[in-house]
C-alpha atoms as one frame of an Amber mdcrd trajectory, in Angstrom:
protein
  33.477 -65.920  32.136  36.703 -64.829  33.817  36.997 -61.945  36.202  38.861
 -59.857  33.661  36.132 -60.379  31.033  33.495 -59.346  33.585  35.429 -56.194
  34.451  35.778 -55.321  30.739  32.039 -55.807  30.145  31.201 -53.644  33.142
  33.558 -50.963  31.851  31.938 -51.043  28.401  28.462 -50.903  29.882  29.450
 -47.898  31.957  30.875 -46.106  28.945  27.769 -46.867  26.899  25.565 -45.719
  29.736  27.479 -42.466  30.141  27.383 -41.900  26.371  23.646 -42.537  26.323
  23.096 -40.158  29.259  25.146 -37.479  27.461  23.109 -37.988  24.292  19.851
 -37.708  26.220  21.054 -34.538  27.897  22.072 -33.003  24.579  18.783 -34.001
  22.980  16.876 -32.486  25.874  18.789 -29.213  25.512  18.130 -29.096  21.765
  14.435 -29.776  22.298  14.286 -26.995  24.882  15.948 -24.574  22.459  13.606
 -25.614  19.666  10.616 -25.018  21.902  11.925 -21.569  22.766  12.619 -20.797
  19.101   9.185 -21.997  18.115   7.561 -19.839  20.770   9.626 -16.850  19.648
   8.715 -17.421  16.016   5.053 -17.794  16.899   5.117 -14.516  18.837   6.870
 -12.719  15.969   4.366 -14.152  13.488   1.452 -12.967  15.634   2.947  -9.460
  15.788   3.488  -9.451  12.004  -0.038 -10.729  11.369  -1.557  -8.067  13.639
   0.341  -5.306  11.841  -0.612  -6.709   8.454  -4.308  -6.782   9.374  -4.115
  -3.231  10.748  -2.477  -1.937   7.550  -4.959  -3.853   5.420  -7.841  -2.259
   7.281  -6.308   1.201   6.871  -5.848   0.601   3.132  -9.424  -0.631   2.828
 -10.787   2.443   4.589  -8.728   4.838   2.456  -9.724   3.070  -0.780 -13.384
   3.400   0.093 -13.068   7.137  -0.516 -11.182   6.986  -3.823 -11.783   3.464
  -5.271  -8.236   3.561  -6.594  -8.456   0.275  -8.477 -11.867   0.764 -10.071
 -11.925   1.142 -13.850 -15.289   1.127 -15.674 -13.751  -0.199 -18.892 -12.262
  -3.199 -17.104 -15.613  -3.776 -15.442 -17.249  -4.500 -18.807 -14.351  -6.671
 -20.026 -13.758  -4.684 -23.237 -10.051  -3.973 -22.801  -9.115  -5.457 -26.176
 -12.298  -4.652 -28.046 -11.495  -2.594 -31.165 -14.999  -1.229 -31.531 -15.008
   0.053 -27.948 -11.761   1.975 -28.430 -12.904   3.317 -31.803 -16.172   4.473
 -30.221 -14.359   6.254 -27.392 -11.869   7.892 -29.747 -14.512   9.108 -32.207
 -16.624  10.360 -29.271 -13.644  12.284 -27.883 -12.779  13.823 -31.276 -16.364
  14.873 -31.970 -16.698  18.591 -31.086 -20.391  17.975 -30.388 -19.823  14.850
 -28.293 -21.572  14.453 -24.945 -18.282  15.240 -23.194 -19.068  18.935 -23.925
 -15.374  19.807 -24.245 -15.584  20.878 -27.895 -12.433  20.250 -29.944 -10.216
  19.916 -26.845  -9.068  16.341 -27.523  -8.672  16.812 -31.247  -6.665  19.977
 -30.638  -4.183  18.196 -28.381  -4.009  15.249 -30.766  -3.003  17.543 -33.629
  -0.470  19.363 -31.499   1.145  16.239 -30.049   1.599  14.574 -33.437   2.611
  17.789 -35.228  -0.264  18.019 -37.675  -0.237  21.618 -38.884  -3.721  22.307
 -40.156  -6.077  25.218 -39.825  -9.653  24.361 -38.942 -12.835  25.733 -37.446
 -13.210  24.144 -33.953 -16.956  23.823 -34.496 -17.026  22.964 -38.167 -15.637
  19.486 -38.769 -17.250  16.056 -38.661 -16.411  12.648 -37.222 -17.756   9.454
 -38.797 -17.460   5.902 -37.436 -17.294   2.896 -39.728 -17.171   5.050 -42.837
 -17.926   2.988 -45.943 -15.964   3.720 -49.135 -15.833   2.034 -52.523 -13.328
  -0.587 -51.391 -13.194  -0.461 -47.612 -14.787   0.468 -44.299 -12.622   2.845
 -42.263 -12.900   2.853 -38.460 -12.814   6.640 -37.998 -12.938   9.501 -40.494
 -12.466  13.118 -39.403 -12.907  15.775 -42.041 -13.870  19.314 -43.013 -13.635
  21.196 -46.295  -9.910  21.693 -45.609  -8.604  18.341 -44.318  -9.349  14.650
 -43.829  -8.058  11.932 -41.485  -8.531   8.205 -42.028  -7.838   6.199 -38.852
  -7.578   2.411 -38.905  -7.652   0.942 -35.400  -6.294  -2.491 -34.434  -5.958
  -4.131 -31.032  -5.424  -7.886 -31.392  -6.354  -8.507 -35.017  -3.922  -8.067
 -37.893  -4.490  -6.062 -41.051  -6.853  -7.610 -43.596  -5.861  -8.521 -47.139
  -4.638  -5.383 -48.913  -6.640  -3.415 -46.315  -4.642  -0.194 -45.983  -4.035
  -0.080 -49.736  -7.781  -0.234 -50.317  -8.390   2.358 -47.606  -5.823   4.726
 -49.047  -7.421   4.528 -52.471 -10.735   5.380 -50.823  -9.022   8.254 -49.008
  -7.800   9.691 -52.320 -11.288   9.392 -53.804 -12.805  11.044 -50.726 -10.335
  13.961 -50.792 -10.826  14.449 -54.521 -14.587  14.557 -54.092 -14.214  17.120
 -51.279 -11.543  19.092 -53.189  -9.060  18.644 -50.321  -5.399  19.206 -51.169
  -3.020  16.245 -51.073  -0.918  17.771 -48.279  -4.040  17.939 -46.094  -4.975
  14.250 -46.226  -3.703  12.032 -43.424  -3.893   8.290 -42.813  -3.155   6.715
 -39.426  -2.671   3.102 -38.376  -3.379   2.854 -34.652  -2.252  -0.235 -32.721
  -0.841  -1.219 -29.296   2.628  -2.246 -30.563   3.200   0.101 -33.517   2.344
  -2.523 -36.119   3.555  -1.631 -39.591   0.758  -1.221 -42.156   1.040  -2.549
 -45.710   0.539   0.890 -47.165   3.491   3.179 -46.424   1.288   6.285 -46.484
  -0.304   5.214 -43.189   1.436   6.617 -40.137   1.879   4.027 -37.355   0.824
   5.343 -33.935   0.839   3.325 -30.725  -1.801   3.403 -28.015   0.807   4.707
 -25.574   1.653   7.673 -27.804  -2.035   8.388 -28.275  -2.368   8.297 -24.499
   0.391  10.912 -24.153  -1.537  13.268 -26.418  -4.698  12.912 -24.339  -2.834
  13.225 -21.043  -1.892  16.773 -22.014  -5.571  17.658 -22.338  -6.519  16.499
 -18.832  -5.685  19.805 -17.197  -8.284  21.570 -19.352 -11.190  19.150 -18.925
 -13.812  20.992 -16.908 -16.298  18.160 -16.313 -15.001  15.922 -13.451 -16.804
  12.801 -14.670 -15.444  13.216 -18.210 -11.961  13.689 -16.814 -12.271  10.529
 -14.736 -13.526   8.548 -17.736 -10.688   9.744 -19.967  -8.168   8.898 -17.232
  -9.677   5.406 -16.962  -9.431   4.925 -20.723  -5.816   6.133 -20.807  -4.979
   3.632 -18.079  -6.322   0.898 -20.346  -4.388   2.190 -23.378  -1.154   2.114
 -21.405  -1.756  -1.441 -20.217  -2.454  -3.052 -23.606
């Protein structure tokens, strides 16, 4: 190897060495910055976690007094059960129901849906699963002056010719009770305003029914009854 070739190799080695040293220095700086960033992020995460736990504990303590998320209907997993909702509705409409609020709920129902009828607040009856000649109606409310047929649906669809059969039974019932035609009412209750086969049935949604009951809350005198109705309305609005 000539002297010139040796000098060139030494020069190249020096350049490579300097480049390697520069790379190591840069890598060391980056690693130092990453360590600092990691430490900073860890500290910020610890602060965030501490605040989160503190707020969670405060929320837990406050909820112990009010049980904000407790709903007795959800507890028994009957949110979509038709019979449960029919039972609650007939119980609420019954002036002699254990809620002891008389015709309060029925009164607000009539007012909200613009049913203009005159009635004795203590002299009408509520029947569940009322059997007629052709059908079984979920709820029947009647007196000598009026009659309501209410068909309630949650998830199931209308049966074959169901509302037509129910309306024929309604006409027979009203004729037997000598109730005038303008005082007979048929309602098809459902979560999404399903359209009944029989055009004489008025579609009413659960949400609209809830609005009618919400107006009665201010007059409920029994705290437990008020809480139960509020819980039920929460379910109606969520279906």
